[in-house]
N, C-alpha and C positions, 0 to 999 in steps of 0.2 A: 504494499500500499504506499503510495507516494505522499509524502508530507505536503500539507497545503500551507502556502505562505500567509502569515499573519496579515490582516488588514489594520491599518492605523490611521486614525483621524485626529487630528490636533487643531485646536482653535486658540485664537488670542482672546483677550478679555472682551473685545468688542465683537466678537463672533466671526471674524475672518479666518479661514483656513490658515494654518501655520505649519511650517516645516522646521525641523531642527530644533534649536534651543529657544526660539521665540514663543513657544506654546505655553499657555497658561493651563490648559486642560487637554487630556488626551484619553482616547478610547482605543483599545487594541482588541481585536477579534481573533481568537484561535480556533480553528476548526473550519467546517464547511459553512460559509456564509454567502449569500448573495450580496454583491458589492453594493447595489443600489439600496437594498433592505438595510444593510449594515450602516451605510452613510445616513439614511434617514433616522435610524436609531441613534446614532452618535450625535446627530443634530438635537434630537429630542433630549438625550442625556446631558448635552451641553447646556441647553436652555434651562433644565432643572438645576443644574449645578450653579449656573449664573444667578438664578433667583434665591438661592440659599443665603440667608442673611448671616449666618454664623461663619465668620472667617476661618475659624479653626476647622470646622466641618469641610468647608470648601477646599482648605489645605489638603486634608486627609483623603479627600475624594477626587483629587485633581487628576490622578492616573488610574483609569478604570480599565480592567480586563474582563472580557466576556469569552467564555469557553463553551463550545458546543460539543 
């Protein structure tokens, strides 16, 4: 069985896609995911993350991993 490459989506605090070290929040998908579905889910997770009022909770949930 061939390993699938993880999908990673990262965002700046203002919601723009980010690459490298400029990301404030990221979501990584391991397993078999449809890219379009994963991207929509990552955007939803980012919006929920951004609305979190507690800065400590935002800090601890800034790097999310989803495993299928």
